[in-house]
C-alpha positions in Angstrom: 146.4 169.9 4.0 146.9 173.7 4.6 143.2 174.6 7.3 142.9 178.3 5.7 140.8 179.0 8.2 143.4 179.0 11.2 146.1 180.8 8.6 143.9 183.8 8.5 142.2 184.1 11.7 146.5 184.1 12.7 147.5 186.8 10.4 144.1 188.5 10.9 145.3 188.7 15.3 147.8 191.3 13.9 146.7 193.3 11.9 146.1 196.0 13.6 144.6 200.0 12.6 147.6 200.9 11.8 147.1 198.5 9.1 144.4 199.9 7.5 147.1 202.9 5.6 148.1 199.9 3.6 144.1 200.1 2.2 144.1 203.3 1.2 140.0 204.9 0.2 138.9 201.7 2.4 135.7 202.1 4.8 137.3 202.0 9.0 134.3 201.2 9.6 133.8 197.6 7.0 137.1 196.4 8.0 136.6 196.9 11.7 132.9 195.8 11.8 132.4 192.1 12.9 134.5 189.5 11.9 137.8 190.1 10.5 137.7 191.3 6.3 142.1 191.1 6.1 144.4 189.9 7.7 148.6 191.6 6.9 151.6 188.8 6.1 154.8 188.6 4.3 154.2 186.4 1.8 156.3 184.6 -0.8 154.9 184.1 -4.1 154.7 181.8 -6.6 155.3 181.2 -10.5 151.9 179.5 -10.4 150.2 182.8 -9.1 149.6 181.4 -5.9 151.7 182.7 -2.5 153.3 180.9 0.9 153.2 183.2 3.8 156.6 184.0 4.9 159.1 185.0 7.9 159.6 188.4 6.5 159.4 190.5 3.3 157.5 193.1 2.4 153.4 192.4 3.7 150.5 191.3 1.6 146.8 192.3 2.2 145.3 188.9 2.4 141.1 188.7 1.8 139.3 185.6 1.9 137.4 184.7 -1.4 134.0 183.8 0.7 130.6 185.2 1.4 131.1 188.5 4.0 129.4 185.7 6.4 131.9 182.8 7.0 133.2 182.8 9.6 128.7 182.8 11.0 127.9 180.0 8.4 130.9 176.9 7.6 133.5 178.6 8.5 135.7 178.4 4.9 137.0 180.6 3.3 137.3 178.2 0.6 140.7 180.1 -0.8 142.9 183.6 0.3 143.9 186.1 -2.3 146.8 188.2 -1.5 147.8 191.3 -3.0 150.4 194.0 -2.3 149.4 197.9 -1.4 152.2 199.2 -3.7 150.8 197.3 -6.5 146.6 195.8 -6.5 146.5 195.1 -9.8 148.7 192.1 -8.8 147.5 189.2 -6.9 148.0 185.8 -5.9 146.0 183.0 -4.4 147.4 180.6 -1.4 145.4 177.7 -3.0 145.0 178.2 -6.7 141.4 177.1 -6.6 139.5 180.1 -5.6 138.0 181.9 -9.5 135.4 184.6 -7.4 136.5 187.1 -4.2 133.2 187.0 -2.8 131.1 184.5 -4.8 127.7 184.8 -3.1 126.3 188.3 -4.5 126.7 186.3 -7.6 123.4 184.4 -6.5 121.7 187.7 -4.9 122.3 189.1 -7.9 120.5 186.5 -10.2 117.3 185.6 -6.9 117.2 189.4 -6.8 117.7 190.2 -10.5 119.6 193.5 -9.3 123.5 193.9 -11.4 126.6 192.2 -9.8 129.3 194.6 -9.5 132.8 193.0 -11.1 135.8 194.6 -9.7 138.5 195.0 -11.2 141.2 194.5 -7.9 140.4 192.8 -4.4 141.7 196.5 -3.0 139.3 197.9 -5.3 136.3 195.7 -3.9 137.5 196.4 -0.3 137.4 200.3 -0.9 133.1 199.1 -2.2 132.1 198.2 1.2 132.2 194.4 -0.2 129.6 195.2 -2.6 129.8 192.6 -5.7 132.7 190.7 -6.7 136.1 190.1 -8.5 137.0 187.4 -11.1 140.6 186.7 -9.4 141.3 183.7 -12.1 140.3 184.8 -15.8 140.1 180.8 -16.3 137.0 180.4 -14.6 134.1 179.7 -16.8 132.2 182.4 -16.5 129.3 181.1 -18.0 128.6 178.9 -15.3 129.2 181.5 -13.0 127.7 184.8 -14.3 124.9 183.3 -16.6 122.1 183.6 -14.4 123.2 187.2 -13.9 121.0 190.2 -16.7 123.5 193.2 -16.1 126.4 193.2 -15.3 128.2 196.6 -14.0 132.3 196.8 -14.0 134.4 199.0 -11.9 135.9 200.5 -15.7 135.4 200.6 -19.5 138.1 198.1 -20.1 137.7 195.3 -17.8 133.8 195.8 -19.5 135.6 195.4 -22.4 137.1 192.1 -21.3 134.1 190.5 -19.3 131.9 191.3 -22.8 134.4 189.2 -24.9 134.6 186.6 -22.4 130.4 186.5 -22.7 130.0 186.7 -26.1 129.3 183.0 -26.7 126.8 182.7 -23.5 124.1 181.3 -25.8 120.7 182.1 -25.9 121.1 185.2 -23.3 124.4 187.4 -22.0 124.2 189.7 -19.3 124.3 193.2 -20.4 127.9 195.1 -19.4 126.8 198.6 -18.5 128.7 201.4 -17.7 129.7 202.9 -14.9 127.9 206.4 -13.7 130.6 208.8 -12.6 130.2 209.0 -8.3 
Protein backbone atom coordinates (compact mmCIF):
# COMPACT_ATOMS: atom_id res chain seq x y z
CA UNK A 1 0.00 0.00 0.00
CA UNK A 2 1.25 3.46 -0.88
CA UNK A 3 1.69 5.92 1.98
CA UNK A 4 0.62 9.08 0.15
CA UNK A 5 1.32 11.36 3.08
CA UNK A 6 4.91 10.13 3.42
CA UNK A 7 5.45 10.27 -0.33
CA UNK A 8 4.08 13.81 -0.59
CA UNK A 9 5.98 14.99 2.49
CA UNK A 10 9.26 13.65 1.08
CA UNK A 11 8.67 15.35 -2.27
CA UNK A 12 7.47 18.59 -0.63
CA UNK A 13 10.62 18.69 1.50
CA UNK A 14 12.69 19.03 -1.66
CA UNK A 15 10.61 21.90 -3.08
CA UNK A 16 12.36 25.24 -2.75
CA UNK A 17 11.48 28.83 -3.43
CA UNK A 18 13.41 28.45 -6.71
CA UNK A 19 10.77 25.90 -7.78
CA UNK A 20 8.14 28.61 -7.38
CA UNK A 21 9.33 29.98 -10.74
CA UNK A 22 7.64 26.96 -12.38
CA UNK A 23 4.35 28.17 -10.92
CA UNK A 24 3.76 31.25 -13.00
CA UNK A 25 1.24 33.61 -11.43
CA UNK A 26 0.98 31.78 -8.08
CA UNK A 27 1.28 33.99 -4.99
CA UNK A 28 4.42 33.00 -3.10
CA UNK A 29 2.73 33.92 0.17
CA UNK A 30 0.07 31.29 -0.48
CA UNK A 31 2.68 28.66 -1.32
CA UNK A 32 4.75 29.22 1.78
CA UNK A 33 2.15 30.02 4.43
CA UNK A 34 1.39 27.05 6.58
CA UNK A 35 1.88 23.48 5.37
CA UNK A 36 3.24 22.57 1.97
CA UNK A 37 0.88 23.41 -0.85
CA UNK A 38 2.88 21.54 -3.47
CA UNK A 39 5.75 19.18 -4.11
CA UNK A 40 8.16 18.70 -7.01
CA UNK A 41 9.30 15.38 -8.43
CA UNK A 42 10.15 13.73 -11.72
CA UNK A 43 7.35 11.35 -12.71
CA UNK A 44 6.61 8.54 -15.14
CA UNK A 45 3.09 8.64 -16.55
CA UNK A 46 0.78 5.79 -17.55
CA UNK A 47 -1.93 5.62 -20.18
CA UNK A 48 -4.52 4.99 -17.49
CA UNK A 49 -4.09 8.55 -16.18
CA UNK A 50 -1.90 7.70 -13.22
CA UNK A 51 1.76 8.42 -12.48
CA UNK A 52 4.67 7.04 -10.48
CA UNK A 53 7.52 9.01 -8.95
CA UNK A 54 10.71 8.59 -10.98
CA UNK A 55 14.41 8.93 -10.28
CA UNK A 56 14.98 11.38 -13.12
CA UNK A 57 13.18 13.14 -15.94
CA UNK A 58 11.02 16.21 -16.40
CA UNK A 59 9.81 17.67 -13.13
CA UNK A 60 6.13 17.76 -12.24
CA UNK A 61 4.26 19.82 -9.70
CA UNK A 62 2.35 17.62 -7.26
CA UNK A 63 -0.66 18.84 -5.30
CA UNK A 64 -2.72 16.90 -2.73
CA UNK A 65 -6.41 16.66 -3.56
CA UNK A 66 -7.35 17.03 0.10
CA UNK A 67 -8.49 20.27 1.69
CA UNK A 68 -5.84 22.87 2.41
CA UNK A 69 -5.82 21.95 6.10
CA UNK A 70 -5.42 18.18 5.65
CA UNK A 71 -2.10 18.31 7.52
CA UNK A 72 -3.99 19.35 10.65
CA UNK A 73 -7.16 17.31 10.31
CA UNK A 74 -6.65 13.69 9.33
CA UNK A 75 -3.34 13.66 7.45
CA UNK A 76 -4.93 11.99 4.43
CA UNK A 77 -4.24 13.67 1.09
CA UNK A 78 -6.81 11.28 -0.53
CA UNK A 79 -4.89 11.28 -3.83
CA UNK A 80 -2.23 13.41 -5.49
CA UNK A 81 -2.44 15.21 -8.83
CA UNK A 82 0.69 15.89 -10.87
CA UNK A 83 1.15 18.20 -13.83
CA UNK A 84 4.07 19.54 -15.78
CA UNK A 85 4.38 23.34 -15.74
CA UNK A 86 5.05 23.27 -19.50
CA UNK A 87 1.58 21.76 -20.06
CA UNK A 88 -0.70 22.40 -17.08
CA UNK A 89 -3.87 21.32 -18.91
CA UNK A 90 -2.71 17.68 -18.75
CA UNK A 91 -2.47 15.96 -15.38
CA UNK A 92 -2.20 12.53 -13.78
CA UNK A 93 -3.40 11.10 -10.49
CA UNK A 94 -1.17 9.03 -8.23
CA UNK A 95 -3.78 6.39 -7.32
CA UNK A 96 -6.51 7.25 -9.81
CA UNK A 97 -9.18 7.48 -7.11
CA UNK A 98 -9.51 11.25 -6.73
CA UNK A 99 -12.27 13.18 -8.44
CA UNK A 100 -12.04 16.75 -7.12
CA UNK A 101 -9.16 18.90 -5.99
CA UNK A 102 -10.21 20.54 -2.68
CA UNK A 103 -13.58 18.77 -2.27
CA UNK A 104 -14.30 20.51 1.05
CA UNK A 105 -14.91 23.71 -0.92
CA UNK A 106 -18.11 22.10 -2.23
CA UNK A 107 -19.34 21.48 1.29
CA UNK A 108 -18.56 25.08 2.28
CA UNK A 109 -20.44 26.35 -0.79
CA UNK A 110 -23.46 24.18 0.05
CA UNK A 111 -23.57 25.28 3.69
CA UNK A 112 -22.98 28.99 3.06
CA UNK A 113 -25.02 29.07 -0.18
CA UNK A 114 -22.06 30.82 -1.80
CA UNK A 115 -20.99 30.15 -5.40
CA UNK A 116 -18.32 27.52 -5.99
CA UNK A 117 -15.43 28.47 -8.26
CA UNK A 118 -14.34 25.72 -10.65
CA UNK A 119 -10.89 25.99 -12.22
CA UNK A 120 -9.80 24.35 -15.46
CA UNK A 121 -6.39 23.18 -14.20
CA UNK A 122 -4.58 22.54 -10.92
CA UNK A 123 -2.24 25.43 -11.85
CA UNK A 124 -5.21 27.81 -12.15
CA UNK A 125 -6.39 26.57 -8.75
CA UNK A 126 -2.99 27.36 -7.25
CA UNK A 127 -3.08 30.79 -8.95
CA UNK A 128 -6.46 31.41 -7.26
CA UNK A 129 -4.91 30.90 -3.84
CA UNK A 130 -6.62 27.55 -3.35
CA UNK A 131 -10.19 28.74 -3.75
CA UNK A 132 -12.80 26.44 -5.22
CA UNK A 133 -12.21 23.12 -6.94
CA UNK A 134 -10.81 21.40 -10.00
CA UNK A 135 -12.64 18.43 -11.48
CA UNK A 136 -9.64 16.13 -11.94
CA UNK A 137 -11.63 13.13 -13.15
CA UNK A 138 -14.44 13.86 -15.59
CA UNK A 139 -15.93 10.43 -14.91
CA UNK A 140 -16.97 11.87 -11.53
CA UNK A 141 -20.66 11.96 -10.73
CA UNK A 142 -21.21 15.72 -10.83
CA UNK A 143 -24.78 15.29 -9.65
CA UNK A 144 -23.40 13.80 -6.42
CA UNK A 145 -20.61 16.36 -6.05
CA UNK A 146 -22.32 19.55 -7.23
CA UNK A 147 -26.03 18.80 -6.82
CA UNK A 148 -26.28 20.81 -3.60
CA UNK A 149 -24.47 23.86 -4.93
CA UNK A 150 -26.65 26.78 -6.01
CA UNK A 151 -24.17 28.46 -8.34
CA UNK A 152 -21.04 27.37 -10.20
CA UNK A 153 -18.51 29.94 -11.40
CA UNK A 154 -16.15 28.35 -13.97
CA UNK A 155 -12.91 30.05 -15.00
CA UNK A 156 -13.83 29.98 -18.70
CA UNK A 157 -16.84 29.77 -20.98
CA UNK A 158 -15.60 26.44 -22.34
CA UNK A 159 -15.42 24.95 -18.86
CA UNK A 160 -18.87 26.36 -18.07
CA UNK A 161 -20.28 24.72 -21.21
CA UNK A 162 -18.73 21.37 -20.28
CA UNK A 163 -20.06 21.52 -16.73
CA UNK A 164 -23.46 22.64 -18.04
CA UNK A 165 -23.67 19.64 -20.38
CA UNK A 166 -22.75 17.31 -17.51
CA UNK A 167 -25.28 18.94 -15.12
CA UNK A 168 -28.24 19.07 -17.51
CA UNK A 169 -29.83 15.92 -16.21
CA UNK A 170 -29.59 16.63 -12.49
CA UNK A 171 -33.35 16.36 -12.12
CA UNK A 172 -35.41 18.97 -10.32
CA UNK A 173 -32.62 21.41 -9.51
CA UNK A 174 -29.61 22.24 -11.64
CA UNK A 175 -26.95 24.64 -10.35
CA UNK A 176 -26.75 27.97 -12.14
CA UNK A 177 -23.60 28.27 -14.27
CA UNK A 178 -22.44 31.86 -13.93
CA UNK A 179 -20.06 33.79 -16.15
CA UNK A 180 -16.82 34.86 -14.52
CA UNK A 181 -16.37 38.57 -14.21
CA UNK A 182 -13.28 40.10 -15.77
CA UNK A 183 -10.57 40.74 -13.22
